[in-house]
Jmol script that loads the backbone (N, CA, C; Angstrom):
load data "model"
ATOM      1  N   MET A   1     -15.943  -8.511  13.069  1.00  0.00           N
ATOM      2  CA  MET A   1     -14.657  -9.163  13.304  1.00  0.00           C
ATOM      3  C   MET A   1     -13.804  -8.929  12.068  1.00  0.00           C
ATOM      4  N   CYS A   2     -12.548  -8.401  12.309  1.00  0.00           N
ATOM      5  CA  CYS A   2     -11.629  -8.114  11.236  1.00  0.00           C
ATOM      6  C   CYS A   2     -10.647  -9.271  11.024  1.00  0.00           C
ATOM      7  N   MET A   3     -10.332  -9.528   9.725  1.00  0.00           N
ATOM      8  CA  MET A   3      -9.357 -10.526   9.451  1.00  0.00           C
ATOM      9  C   MET A   3      -7.987  -9.848   9.525  1.00  0.00           C
ATOM     10  N   PRO A   4      -6.985 -10.505  10.126  1.00  0.00           N
ATOM     11  CA  PRO A   4      -5.625  -9.907  10.142  1.00  0.00           C
ATOM     12  C   PRO A   4      -5.121  -9.747   8.740  1.00  0.00           C
ATOM     13  N   LEU A   5      -4.351  -8.748   8.497  1.00  0.00           N
ATOM     14  CA  LEU A   5      -3.788  -8.439   7.148  1.00  0.00           C
ATOM     15  C   LEU A   5      -2.891  -9.564   6.674  1.00  0.00           C
ATOM     16  N   SER A   6      -2.304 -10.291   7.562  1.00  0.00           N
ATOM     17  CA  SER A   6      -1.378 -11.407   7.129  1.00  0.00           C
ATOM     18  C   SER A   6      -2.102 -12.526   6.447  1.00  0.00           C
ATOM     19  N   TYR A   7      -3.471 -12.622   6.619  1.00  0.00           N
ATOM     20  CA  TYR A   7      -4.175 -13.676   6.044  1.00  0.00           C
ATOM     21  C   TYR A   7      -4.875 -13.321   4.696  1.00  0.00           C
ATOM     22  N   VAL A   8      -4.970 -12.106   4.409  1.00  0.00           N
ATOM     23  CA  VAL A   8      -5.762 -11.595   3.277  1.00  0.00           C
ATOM     24  C   VAL A   8      -5.306 -12.212   1.962  1.00  0.00           C
ATOM     25  N   GLY A   9      -4.008 -12.186   1.700  1.00  0.00           N
ATOM     26  CA  GLY A   9      -3.469 -12.693   0.384  1.00  0.00           C
ATOM     27  C   GLY A   9      -3.678 -14.166   0.171  1.00  0.00           C
ATOM     28  N   PHE A  10      -3.698 -15.000   1.198  1.00  0.00           N
ATOM     29  CA  PHE A  10      -3.792 -16.385   0.974  1.00  0.00           C
ATOM     30  C   PHE A  10      -5.117 -17.016   1.418  1.00  0.00           C
ATOM     31  N   THR A  11      -5.925 -16.365   2.150  1.00  0.00           N
ATOM     32  CA  THR A  11      -7.191 -16.874   2.519  1.00  0.00           C
ATOM     33  C   THR A  11      -8.389 -16.370   1.696  1.00  0.00           C
ATOM     34  N   THR A  12      -8.228 -15.246   1.016  1.00  0.00           N
ATOM     35  CA  THR A  12      -9.229 -14.732   0.153  1.00  0.00           C
ATOM     36  C   THR A  12      -9.126 -15.531  -1.165  1.00  0.00           C
ATOM     37  N   VAL A  13     -10.103 -16.414  -1.378  1.00  0.00           N
ATOM     38  CA  VAL A  13     -10.082 -17.382  -2.478  1.00  0.00           C
ATOM     39  C   VAL A  13     -11.083 -16.983  -3.506  1.00  0.00           C
ATOM     40  N   ILE A  14     -10.647 -16.926  -4.789  1.00  0.00           N
ATOM     41  CA  ILE A  14     -11.522 -16.667  -5.897  1.00  0.00           C
ATOM     42  C   ILE A  14     -11.341 -17.823  -6.907  1.00  0.00           C
ATOM     43  N   LEU A  15     -12.458 -18.542  -7.206  1.00  0.00           N
ATOM     44  CA  LEU A  15     -12.441 -19.696  -8.114  1.00  0.00           C
ATOM     45  C   LEU A  15     -11.358 -20.794  -7.705  1.00  0.00           C
ATOM     46  N   GLY A  16     -11.201 -20.946  -6.390  1.00  0.00           N
ATOM     47  CA  GLY A  16     -10.373 -21.992  -5.841  1.00  0.00           C
ATOM     48  C   GLY A  16      -8.914 -21.613  -5.673  1.00  0.00           C
ATOM     49  N   LEU A  17      -8.494 -20.429  -6.074  1.00  0.00           N
ATOM     50  CA  LEU A  17      -7.103 -19.986  -5.835  1.00  0.00           C
ATOM     51  C   LEU A  17      -7.055 -18.738  -5.025  1.00  0.00           C
ATOM     52  N   PRO A  18      -6.011 -18.629  -4.214  1.00  0.00           N
ATOM     53  CA  PRO A  18      -5.872 -17.372  -3.410  1.00  0.00           C
ATOM     54  C   PRO A  18      -5.698 -16.141  -4.274  1.00  0.00           C
ATOM     55  N   ILE A  19      -6.023 -15.021  -3.727  1.00  0.00           N
ATOM     56  CA  ILE A  19      -5.998 -13.793  -4.510  1.00  0.00           C
ATOM     57  C   ILE A  19      -4.581 -13.425  -4.936  1.00  0.00           C
ATOM     58  N   ILE A  20      -3.615 -13.824  -4.148  1.00  0.00           N
ATOM     59  CA  ILE A  20      -2.136 -13.496  -4.477  1.00  0.00           C
ATOM     60  C   ILE A  20      -1.719 -14.272  -5.705  1.00  0.00           C
ATOM     61  N   VAL A  21      -2.325 -15.455  -5.953  1.00  0.00           N
ATOM     62  CA  VAL A  21      -1.999 -16.236  -7.138  1.00  0.00           C
ATOM     63  C   VAL A  21      -2.584 -15.600  -8.376  1.00  0.00           C
ATOM     64  N   TRP A  22      -3.877 -15.095  -8.205  1.00  0.00           N
ATOM     65  CA  TRP A  22      -4.494 -14.369  -9.339  1.00  0.00           C
ATOM     66  C   TRP A  22      -3.704 -13.121  -9.707  1.00  0.00           C
ATOM     67  N   LEU A  23      -3.274 -12.369  -8.674  1.00  0.00           N
ATOM     68  CA  LEU A  23      -2.537 -11.191  -8.944  1.00  0.00           C
ATOM     69  C   LEU A  23      -1.223 -11.502  -9.626  1.00  0.00           C
ATOM     70  N   GLY A  24      -0.587 -12.604  -9.260  1.00  0.00           N
ATOM     71  CA  GLY A  24       0.680 -13.018  -9.885  1.00  0.00           C
ATOM     72  C   GLY A  24       0.460 -13.386 -11.325  1.00  0.00           C
ATOM     73  N   MET A  25      -0.622 -14.052 -11.636  1.00  0.00           N
ATOM     74  CA  MET A  25      -0.916 -14.439 -13.022  1.00  0.00           C
ATOM     75  C   MET A  25      -1.250 -13.266 -13.815  1.00  0.00           C
ATOM     76  N   LEU A  26      -2.024 -12.242 -13.283  1.00  0.00           N
ATOM     77  CA  LEU A  26      -2.316 -11.080 -13.957  1.00  0.00           C
ATOM     78  C   LEU A  26      -1.042 -10.291 -14.202  1.00  0.00           C
ATOM     79  N   LEU A  27      -0.179 -10.185 -13.212  1.00  0.00           N
ATOM     80  CA  LEU A  27       1.117  -9.462 -13.376  1.00  0.00           C
ATOM     81  C   LEU A  27       1.942 -10.063 -14.485  1.00  0.00           C
ATOM     82  N   LEU A  28       2.093 -11.333 -14.490  1.00  0.00           N
ATOM     83  CA  LEU A  28       2.834 -12.079 -15.634  1.00  0.00           C
ATOM     84  C   LEU A  28       2.245 -11.781 -16.992  1.00  0.00           C
ATOM     85  N   SER A  29       0.971 -11.828 -17.105  1.00  0.00           N
ATOM     86  CA  SER A  29       0.273 -11.567 -18.357  1.00  0.00           C
ATOM     87  C   SER A  29       0.573 -10.121 -18.794  1.00  0.00           C
ATOM     88  N   LEU A  30       0.429  -9.156 -17.860  1.00  0.00           N
ATOM     89  CA  LEU A  30       0.671  -7.719 -18.256  1.00  0.00           C
ATOM     90  C   LEU A  30       2.107  -7.526 -18.591  1.00  0.00           C
ATOM     91  N   LEU A  31       3.031  -8.137 -17.948  1.00  0.00           N
ATOM     92  CA  LEU A  31       4.412  -8.034 -18.274  1.00  0.00           C
ATOM     93  C   LEU A  31       4.722  -8.560 -19.678  1.00  0.00           C
ATOM     94  N   LEU A  32       4.130  -9.713 -20.094  1.00  0.00           N
ATOM     95  CA  LEU A  32       4.329 -10.248 -21.420  1.00  0.00           C
ATOM     96  C   LEU A  32       3.684  -9.338 -22.437  1.00  0.00           C
ATOM     97  N   ILE A  33       2.499  -8.759 -22.139  1.00  0.00           N
ATOM     98  CA  ILE A  33       1.903  -7.741 -23.085  1.00  0.00           C
ATOM     99  C   ILE A  33       2.773  -6.546 -23.245  1.00  0.00           C
ATOM    100  N   GLN A  34       3.415  -6.111 -22.132  1.00  0.00           N
ATOM    101  CA  GLN A  34       4.298  -4.970 -22.135  1.00  0.00           C
ATOM    102  C   GLN A  34       5.531  -5.273 -23.043  1.00  0.00           C
ATOM    103  N   VAL A  35       6.087  -6.422 -22.925  1.00  0.00           N
ATOM    104  CA  VAL A  35       7.247  -6.803 -23.757  1.00  0.00           C
ATOM    105  C   VAL A  35       6.881  -6.888 -25.238  1.00  0.00           C
ATOM    106  N   ILE A  36       5.696  -7.465 -25.503  1.00  0.00           N
ATOM    107  CA  ILE A  36       5.195  -7.566 -26.921  1.00  0.00           C
ATOM    108  C   ILE A  36       5.034  -6.186 -27.506  1.00  0.00           C
ATOM    109  N   ILE A  37       4.428  -5.246 -26.719  1.00  0.00           N
ATOM    110  CA  ILE A  37       4.238  -3.919 -27.260  1.00  0.00           C
ATOM    111  C   ILE A  37       5.585  -3.270 -27.603  1.00  0.00           C
ATOM    112  N   ALA A  38       6.535  -3.360 -26.669  1.00  0.00           N
ATOM    113  CA  ALA A  38       7.809  -2.810 -26.979  1.00  0.00           C
ATOM    114  C   ALA A  38       8.483  -3.444 -28.179  1.00  0.00           C
ATOM    115  N   PHE A  39       8.417  -4.775 -28.261  1.00  0.00           N
ATOM    116  CA  PHE A  39       9.022  -5.445 -29.388  1.00  0.00           C
ATOM    117  C   PHE A  39       8.406  -5.046 -30.736  1.00  0.00           C
ATOM    118  N   LEU A  40       7.092  -4.955 -30.783  1.00  0.00           N
ATOM    119  CA  LEU A  40       6.382  -4.558 -31.993  1.00  0.00           C
ATOM    120  C   LEU A  40       6.708  -3.118 -32.382  1.00  0.00           C
ATOM    121  N   ASN A  41       6.790  -2.232 -31.453  1.00  0.00           N
ATOM    122  CA  ASN A  41       7.036  -0.832 -31.760  1.00  0.00           C
ATOM    123  C   ASN A  41       8.509  -0.654 -32.151  1.00  0.00           C
ATOM    124  N   LEU A  42       9.471  -1.276 -31.490  1.00  0.00           N
ATOM    125  CA  LEU A  42      10.884  -1.028 -31.767  1.00  0.00           C
ATOM    126  C   LEU A  42      11.444  -1.857 -32.814  1.00  0.00           C
ATOM    127  N   ARG A  43      11.188  -3.171 -32.870  1.00  0.00           N
ATOM    128  CA  ARG A  43      11.833  -4.077 -33.796  1.00  0.00           C
ATOM    129  C   ARG A  43      11.094  -4.241 -35.061  1.00  0.00           C
ATOM    130  N   MET A  44       9.740  -4.373 -34.968  1.00  0.00           N
ATOM    131  CA  MET A  44       8.896  -4.669 -36.112  1.00  0.00           C
ATOM    132  C   MET A  44       8.386  -3.425 -36.759  1.00  0.00           C
ATOM    133  N   LYS A  45       8.544  -2.275 -36.115  1.00  0.00           N
ATOM    134  CA  LYS A  45       8.054  -0.989 -36.655  1.00  0.00           C
ATOM    135  C   LYS A  45       6.549  -0.998 -36.855  1.00  0.00           C
ATOM    136  N   ILE A  46       5.841  -1.764 -36.029  1.00  0.00           N
ATOM    137  CA  ILE A  46       4.408  -1.802 -36.087  1.00  0.00           C
ATOM    138  C   ILE A  46       3.891  -0.858 -34.978  1.00  0.00           C
ATOM    139  N   THR A  47       3.263   0.220 -35.315  1.00  0.00           N
ATOM    140  CA  THR A  47       2.836   1.232 -34.293  1.00  0.00           C
ATOM    141  C   THR A  47       1.318   1.177 -34.146  1.00  0.00           C
ATOM    142  N   ALA A  48       0.697   0.016 -34.229  1.00  0.00           N
ATOM    143  CA  ALA A  48      -0.713  -0.036 -34.016  1.00  0.00           C
ATOM    144  C   ALA A  48      -1.088   0.274 -32.592  1.00  0.00           C
ATOM    145  N   ILE A  49      -0.210  -0.043 -31.636  1.00  0.00           N
ATOM    146  CA  ILE A  49      -0.378   0.300 -30.257  1.00  0.00           C
ATOM    147  C   ILE A  49       0.618   1.370 -29.917  1.00  0.00           C
ATOM    148  N   PRO A  50       0.074   2.598 -29.592  1.00  0.00           N
ATOM    149  CA  PRO A  50       1.043   3.689 -29.402  1.00  0.00           C
ATOM    150  C   PRO A  50       1.870   3.522 -28.095  1.00  0.00           C
ATOM    151  N   PHE A  51       2.984   4.285 -28.075  1.00  0.00           N
ATOM    152  CA  PHE A  51       3.922   4.169 -26.917  1.00  0.00           C
ATOM    153  C   PHE A  51       3.226   4.608 -25.593  1.00  0.00           C
ATOM    154  N   SER A  52       2.209   5.467 -25.693  1.00  0.00           N
ATOM    155  CA  SER A  52       1.519   5.986 -24.510  1.00  0.00           C
ATOM    156  C   SER A  52       0.856   4.845 -23.758  1.00  0.00           C
ATOM    157  N   VAL A  53       0.340   3.854 -24.531  1.00  0.00           N
ATOM    158  CA  VAL A  53      -0.248   2.629 -23.876  1.00  0.00           C
ATOM    159  C   VAL A  53       0.801   1.865 -23.150  1.00  0.00           C
ATOM    160  N   HIS A  54       2.009   1.771 -23.731  1.00  0.00           N
ATOM    161  CA  HIS A  54       3.143   1.055 -23.090  1.00  0.00           C
ATOM    162  C   HIS A  54       3.459   1.746 -21.775  1.00  0.00           C
ATOM    163  N   ARG A  55       3.419   3.033 -21.733  1.00  0.00           N
ATOM    164  CA  ARG A  55       3.715   3.770 -20.474  1.00  0.00           C
ATOM    165  C   ARG A  55       2.663   3.606 -19.449  1.00  0.00           C
ATOM    166  N   VAL A  56       1.385   3.735 -19.830  1.00  0.00           N
ATOM    167  CA  VAL A  56       0.318   3.544 -18.896  1.00  0.00           C
ATOM    168  C   VAL A  56       0.333   2.155 -18.290  1.00  0.00           C
ATOM    169  N   LEU A  57       0.583   1.153 -19.223  1.00  0.00           N
ATOM    170  CA  LEU A  57       0.595  -0.291 -18.757  1.00  0.00           C
ATOM    171  C   LEU A  57       1.746  -0.470 -17.770  1.00  0.00           C
ATOM    172  N   GLY A  58       2.832   0.254 -17.946  1.00  0.00           N
ATOM    173  CA  GLY A  58       3.966   0.146 -16.959  1.00  0.00           C
ATOM    174  C   GLY A  58       3.556   0.672 -15.632  1.00  0.00           C
ATOM    175  N   TYR A  59       2.779   1.703 -15.556  1.00  0.00           N
ATOM    176  CA  TYR A  59       2.282   2.228 -14.263  1.00  0.00           C
ATOM    177  C   TYR A  59       1.308   1.211 -13.566  1.00  0.00           C
ATOM    178  N   ILE A  60       0.467   0.564 -14.392  1.00  0.00           N
ATOM    179  CA  ILE A  60      -0.480  -0.406 -13.909  1.00  0.00           C
ATOM    180  C   ILE A  60       0.277  -1.614 -13.355  1.00  0.00           C
ATOM    181  N   ILE A  61       1.309  -2.042 -14.074  1.00  0.00           N
ATOM    182  CA  ILE A  61       2.178  -3.184 -13.646  1.00  0.00           C
ATOM    183  C   ILE A  61       2.844  -2.810 -12.283  1.00  0.00           C
ATOM    184  N   LEU A  62       3.292  -1.578 -12.168  1.00  0.00           N
ATOM    185  CA  LEU A  62       3.945  -1.216 -10.909  1.00  0.00           C
ATOM    186  C   LEU A  62       2.956  -1.271  -9.739  1.00  0.00           C
ATOM    187  N   ILE A  63       1.745  -0.802  -9.908  1.00  0.00           N
ATOM    188  CA  ILE A  63       0.780  -0.796  -8.843  1.00  0.00           C
ATOM    189  C   ILE A  63       0.405  -2.226  -8.448  1.00  0.00           C
ATOM    190  N   ILE A  64       0.155  -3.112  -9.434  1.00  0.00           N
ATOM    191  CA  ILE A  64      -0.219  -4.476  -9.225  1.00  0.00           C
ATOM    192  C   ILE A  64       0.974  -5.178  -8.546  1.00  0.00           C
ATOM    193  N   ALA A  65       2.185  -4.909  -8.949  1.00  0.00           N
ATOM    194  CA  ALA A  65       3.365  -5.536  -8.353  1.00  0.00           C
ATOM    195  C   ALA A  65       3.508  -5.162  -6.916  1.00  0.00           C
ATOM    196  N   LEU A  66       3.278  -3.936  -6.592  1.00  0.00           N
ATOM    197  CA  LEU A  66       3.367  -3.495  -5.191  1.00  0.00           C
ATOM    198  C   LEU A  66       2.334  -4.164  -4.339  1.00  0.00           C
ATOM    199  N   ILE A  67       1.089  -4.231  -4.875  1.00  0.00           N
ATOM    200  CA  ILE A  67       0.078  -4.947  -4.070  1.00  0.00           C
ATOM    201  C   ILE A  67       0.412  -6.413  -3.875  1.00  0.00           C
ATOM    202  N   HIS A  68       0.858  -7.066  -4.950  1.00  0.00           N
ATOM    203  CA  HIS A  68       1.261  -8.443  -4.899  1.00  0.00           C
ATOM    204  C   HIS A  68       2.316  -8.688  -3.933  1.00  0.00           C
ATOM    205  N   ALA A  69       3.397  -7.866  -3.897  1.00  0.00           N
ATOM    206  CA  ALA A  69       4.470  -7.965  -2.964  1.00  0.00           C
ATOM    207  C   ALA A  69       4.003  -7.714  -1.560  1.00  0.00           C
ATOM    208  N   PHE A  70       3.167  -6.692  -1.353  1.00  0.00           N
ATOM    209  CA  PHE A  70       2.724  -6.369  -0.028  1.00  0.00           C
ATOM    210  C   PHE A  70       1.947  -7.564   0.560  1.00  0.00           C
ATOM    211  N   LEU A  71       1.013  -8.173  -0.221  1.00  0.00           N
ATOM    212  CA  LEU A  71       0.225  -9.289   0.254  1.00  0.00           C
ATOM    213  C   LEU A  71       1.141 -10.502   0.522  1.00  0.00           C
ATOM    214  N   GLY A  72       2.110 -10.698  -0.303  1.00  0.00           N
ATOM    215  CA  GLY A  72       3.052 -11.828  -0.051  1.00  0.00           C
ATOM    216  C   GLY A  72       3.864 -11.619   1.180  1.00  0.00           C
ATOM    217  N   LEU A  73       4.380 -10.425   1.396  1.00  0.00           N
ATOM    218  CA  LEU A  73       5.184 -10.165   2.601  1.00  0.00           C
ATOM    219  C   LEU A  73       4.346 -10.038   3.861  1.00  0.00           C
ATOM    220  N   ALA A  74       3.093  -9.679   3.700  1.00  0.00           N
ATOM    221  CA  ALA A  74       2.235  -9.582   4.918  1.00  0.00           C
ATOM    222  C   ALA A  74       2.011 -10.901   5.628  1.00  0.00           C
ATOM    223  N   ALA A  75       2.237 -11.980   4.897  1.00  0.00           N
ATOM    224  CA  ALA A  75       2.025 -13.273   5.554  1.00  0.00           C
ATOM    225  C   ALA A  75       3.119 -13.553   6.570  1.00  0.00           C
ATOM    226  N   TYR A  76       4.265 -12.896   6.440  1.00  0.00           N
ATOM    227  CA  TYR A  76       5.366 -13.069   7.371  1.00  0.00           C
ATOM    228  C   TYR A  76       5.460 -12.101   8.453  1.00  0.00           C
ATOM    229  N   LEU A  77       4.536 -11.075   8.387  1.00  0.00           N
ATOM    230  CA  LEU A  77       4.558 -10.013   9.471  1.00  0.00           C
ATOM    231  C   LEU A  77       3.736 -10.513  10.627  1.00  0.00           C
ATOM    232  N   PRO A  78       4.131 -10.051  11.842  1.00  0.00           N
ATOM    233  CA  PRO A  78       3.408 -10.536  13.033  1.00  0.00           C
ATOM    234  C   PRO A  78       1.974  -9.937  13.059  1.00  0.00           C
TER     235      PRO A  78
END
end "model"
wireframe off; spacefill off
backbone 0.3
color backbone group
């Protein structure tokens, strides 16, 4: 028996919260890390974290954001 795609984001529960909530919290955390890396490299001139990490993190954020948006919008699809 297959679960409809519209229920995956909100009925798949991990530690009491739906998976879409976990993805949202992960996305917010990664965005904050992204901003901190850019701030340290550009304003503070601290290059302990290279710009290549900033770029790779941007791609990871894009993928997680697309999954998060797809699961959120899938709840409204028939």
